[in-house]
C-alpha positions in Angstrom: 9.0 -89.9 51.0 5.4 -91.7 49.6 5.0 -96.3 49.9 3.4 -95.4 46.5 6.8 -93.9 44.4 10.4 -94.7 44.6 13.4 -92.4 44.5 16.7 -92.3 42.5 19.0 -89.6 42.3 19.8 -87.0 39.4 22.7 -85.5 40.3 24.5 -84.8 44.1 27.2 -82.2 45.0 28.8 -82.5 48.7 29.3 -79.5 49.5 26.9 -75.8 47.6 26.5 -72.2 49.3 22.8 -70.4 49.8 23.1 -66.8 49.4 20.0 -64.8 51.1 19.2 -62.3 48.2 17.6 -59.0 46.9 14.4 -58.3 44.9 15.2 -58.2 41.0 16.5 -55.1 39.9 16.1 -55.5 36.2 13.5 -58.2 34.4 15.8 -59.8 32.8 17.3 -61.4 35.3 18.8 -61.7 38.6 22.7 -61.1 39.4 25.6 -62.5 41.5 27.5 -59.8 41.9 24.4 -58.0 43.5 24.2 -60.7 47.0 28.3 -60.0 48.0 28.9 -63.7 46.1 30.6 -65.2 48.0 31.9 -63.9 51.3 28.1 -63.7 53.3 26.4 -66.7 52.4 23.9 -67.9 54.7 24.0 -71.8 54.9 26.5 -74.4 52.9 25.8 -78.1 53.4 24.9 -80.9 50.5 22.4 -80.2 47.1 20.5 -83.6 46.0 19.2 -83.6 42.8 15.8 -86.5 43.5 12.8 -88.1 40.9 10.7 -89.8 41.9 8.4 -91.7 40.0 4.8 -93.2 40.6 4.2 -97.4 41.0 1.4 -96.9 39.0 0.6 -95.1 36.0 -1.4 -92.9 38.5 0.7 -90.1 37.7 4.3 -88.6 36.3 6.9 -88.6 37.9 8.2 -85.8 40.3 11.5 -83.7 40.6 13.2 -82.0 43.6 16.5 -80.4 45.1 17.1 -81.2 48.5 19.2 -79.0 50.2 21.1 -80.9 53.7 23.7 -80.6 55.7 25.7 -83.0 55.4 26.7 -85.0 58.4 22.5 -85.2 59.4 20.3 -86.2 57.1 18.7 -82.3 58.1 16.3 -80.3 55.3 17.5 -77.1 55.0 15.3 -76.2 52.4 13.2 -77.9 49.2 13.0 -77.0 46.2 10.3 -78.7 43.0 12.0 -78.8 40.4 8.4 -77.7 38.0 10.8 -75.8 34.7 13.6 -73.4 34.1 11.3 -70.8 36.2 11.8 -72.5 39.6 15.6 -73.2 38.8 17.1 -69.5 37.2 20.6 -69.4 36.0 22.1 -65.7 37.0 23.0 -62.9 33.8 26.4 -62.3 35.0 27.8 -66.4 35.9 27.7 -69.5 35.0 28.1 -70.5 39.3 25.1 -69.4 40.7 21.6 -69.5 40.6 18.2 -68.7 41.8 15.7 -71.6 43.0 12.5 -71.1 44.4 11.6 -72.9 47.8 8.2 -73.8 49.5 7.8 -75.0 53.3 3.9 -75.4 54.1 2.1 -73.8 50.6 5.2 -70.5 51.4 7.5 -69.7 48.7 10.0 -67.5 48.6 13.8 -67.0 46.4 17.0 -67.5 47.5 20.4 -67.3 46.2 22.3 -71.0 45.0 26.1 -71.3 44.6 28.3 -74.2 43.8 32.1 -74.2 44.1 33.1 -75.6 40.8 31.6 -74.5 37.1 31.4 -78.5 35.7 29.7 -79.5 39.3 26.8 -76.1 38.6 27.7 -77.5 34.4 25.7 -81.1 35.5 23.1 -80.2 37.6 21.4 -78.2 35.7 22.1 -80.7 32.9 20.0 -82.9 35.0 17.5 -80.8 35.7 17.2 -80.3 31.8 17.5 -84.7 30.6 14.5 -85.3 33.1 12.7 -82.3 31.7 12.9 -84.0 28.7 12.0 -87.1 29.1 9.1 -86.5 31.7 6.8 -84.4 29.2 3.8 -86.4 28.8 3.0 -87.6 24.8 0.6 -86.2 22.9 -1.2 -88.6 20.3 -1.0 -87.3 16.7 -3.5 -88.2 14.7 -2.1 -90.1 12.1 -1.8 -89.4 8.5 -4.2 -91.5 7.4 -7.3 -90.6 9.6 -6.1 -86.7 8.6 -6.7 -88.6 4.9 -10.4 -88.8 5.6 -11.1 -86.1 7.2 -10.2 -84.0 4.0 -12.7 -84.6 0.8 -12.4 -86.6 -2.1 -11.4 -84.0 -5.0 -14.3 -83.9 -8.0 -14.1 -86.3 -10.5 -12.5 -85.0 -13.9 -15.2 -84.1 -16.7 -13.2 -85.6 -20.0 -16.0 -85.0 -22.5 -16.0 -83.0 -25.4 -17.5 -79.5 -25.9 -19.7 -78.2 -28.4 -17.3 -77.7 -31.2 -14.1 -79.6 -29.8 -12.9 -82.2 -32.3 -10.1 -84.4 -32.1 -7.3 -85.5 -34.4 -6.6 -89.7 -34.5 -2.6 -90.9 -36.4 -2.9 -94.1 -37.0 0.6 -95.7 -38.2 2.2 -93.8 -40.4 -0.9 -93.6 -42.7 -0.8 -89.1 -43.5 3.2 -88.8 -43.6 4.9 -88.2 -46.1 7.4 -89.6 -47.7 11.1 -89.2 -48.5 12.4 -89.6 -52.0 14.9 -92.4 -52.2 18.2 -91.9 -52.6 19.5 -93.1 -56.0 21.9 -96.3 -56.7 25.3 -95.6 -55.9 26.3 -97.9 -58.7 24.6 -95.2 -61.0 22.9 -97.9 -62.9 18.7 -97.7 -63.8 17.9 -101.4 -62.4 13.5 -101.1 -62.6 13.0 -97.4 -63.0 14.2 -97.4 -67.0 16.1 -93.7 -65.9 18.8 -93.2 -68.3 22.1 -94.8 -67.1 25.2 -92.6 -66.4 27.7 -91.8 -69.1 31.0 -92.5 -68.4 33.7 -90.1 -67.8 36.1 -88.5 -70.6 39.7 -89.8 -71.0 42.1 -87.5 -69.2 45.1 -86.6 -71.1 47.3 -89.2 -69.6 44.7 -91.1 -71.2 45.1 -89.5 -73.7 48.8 -89.8 -74.8 48.8 -93.7 -73.1 46.9 -94.7 -75.9 48.1 -92.3 -79.0 51.3 -94.3 -78.4 50.2 -97.3 -78.5 47.6 -96.5 -81.6 49.5 -94.8 -82.8 47.2 -92.7 -84.1 44.9 -90.3 -82.5 41.8 -91.4 -83.2 39.9 -92.7 -79.7 38.1 -95.6 -79.6 34.2 -95.0 -78.9 32.3 -95.3 -76.1 30.0 -98.4 -75.8 26.5 -96.3 -76.6 28.3 -94.9 -79.7 30.1 -97.9 -81.1 26.2 -99.4 -81.1 25.1 -96.2 -83.1 28.3 -97.0 -85.1 27.8 -100.8 -85.3 23.8 -100.0 -86.7 23.2 -101.1 -90.2 22.9 -97.9 -92.4 19.7 -97.3 -94.6 20.4 -96.5 -98.3 19.0 -93.9 -99.6 19.0 -94.4 -103.9 19.9 -92.0 -105.6 16.6 -91.9 -107.8 14.3 -88.6 -109.3 10.5 -89.1 -109.4 9.3 -88.1 -111.8 6.3 -86.3 -111.7 5.2 -85.3 -114.7 6.8 -82.1 -115.8 9.8 -81.7 -118.4 13.4 -80.3 -117.8 12.7 -77.0 -119.6 8.9 -76.4 -116.6 6.8 -76.9 -120.6 3.6 -77.8 -120.1 2.3 -80.7 -117.9 1.8 -83.7 -120.3 
């Protein structure tokens, strides 16, 4: 460990198996069935996932997968984790991986197997967590800065073109007045209209009036009574002498 960094353990597996693997048979990935696993293995020991963080802000944190002897701590191989291509899961099992190990500038590919599926799952999660929080934060331009680069829209032209006019209506001017409804009481009021006449009497009213007065005459309505009470014009029965005799004789 360098003096200017410190280490933190992300995951430990007490026993894993390492296999020598043949070249990849398919471009899709490796298969553990091609290794003759788990009968023939190359090495067995302890696995640790270590995160190394610089003590100063000189660089981003790094991660390495160490294969060590469980008793002596002797290093068998180291796999620097730089992404999914450095630790790749096989196609036909969830307990086996292919790791890229480096030693003195040399690179090799080894098969890695866990005895328990839960350990393989935790190993994969530890690597994904490191990849998630170790991504460098890229500064993106703010919305206000982006708006500054956008030119303002051209001003709108609200002036009247040739031949255009504007119609403005103020208050109730120009609106048609609705006809007034007649008074419910039927009175003419100050309009001078002729008042409505009362309705004619019903048959029951006629019979009741006959029984009361003993006559076939009905009382006159108010308007007819006023006309009856007005004095009559007296016309005298006198002849006007026009100068003719009774026999249509000559004019005297």
